[in-house]
C-alpha positions in Angstrom: -7.4 6.7 -11.1 -4.0 7.5 -12.5 -2.0 4.3 -13.0 1.2 6.1 -12.0 -0.3 6.7 -8.5 -1.1 3.0 -8.2 2.4 2.0 -9.4 4.0 4.5 -7.0 1.9 3.3 -4.1 2.6 -0.5 -4.5 6.3 0.2 -4.9 6.6 2.6 -2.0 8.8 1.3 0.8 7.3 1.5 4.3 9.6 3.9 6.1 8.8 3.0 9.7 7.3 0.4 12.1 7.2 -3.3 12.2 7.2 -3.6 8.4 9.9 -0.9 7.7 11.7 -1.7 4.4 8.8 -3.6 2.8 6.9 -2.5 -0.2 3.3 -1.4 0.7 2.2 -4.1 -1.7 3.7 -6.7 0.6 2.2 -5.4 3.8 -0.2 -7.9 5.4 -3.9 -7.0 5.2 -4.4 -7.0 9.0 -1.8 -4.2 9.3 -3.6 -2.1 6.7 -6.9 -2.8 8.5 -5.3 -1.5 11.8 -4.2 1.6 10.0 -7.7 2.0 8.6 -9.2 1.8 12.2 -6.6 4.1 13.7 -6.6 6.6 10.8 -4.0 6.8 8.0 -1.3 9.5 8.3 -2.4 12.9 6.7 0.2 12.8 4.0 1.2 11.1 0.8 2.2 7.9 2.6 -1.2 7.8 4.2 -2.9 8.2 0.9 -0.8 5.3 -0.5 -1.6 3.1 2.5 -5.3 3.9 2.0 -5.0 2.9 -1.6 -3.3 -0.4 -0.6 -6.0 -1.1 1.9 -8.7 -0.6 -0.9 -6.7 -2.9 -3.2 -6.3 -5.6 -0.6 -10.0 -5.3 0.6 -11.3 -5.7 -2.9 -8.9 -8.6 -3.8 -7.1 -6.7 -6.6 -3.5 -7.7 -5.8 -3.3 -9.8 -9.0 -4.4 -6.9 -11.1 -1.8 -4.5 -9.7 1.0 -7.1 -9.4 2.4 -6.5 -12.9 3.1 -2.9 -11.9 5.7 -4.0 -9.2 9.2 -3.0 -10.0 11.7 -5.9 -10.3 14.4 -4.4 -8.0 
């Protein structure tokens, strides 16, 4: 997996919904599980949400945390 894709995904800001304005990294796991059950959007954001789901499901937050932007 390309580290740039991971960095882009964890720093992507959620554009809509209850958690609009939060980085995908900071979305709660139950929200990502809900998306997984409902189906991720069929676009780049959906791919990023699916990646965040896998990261959280496998407990890899601490591995990707250094890739978070400081802003």
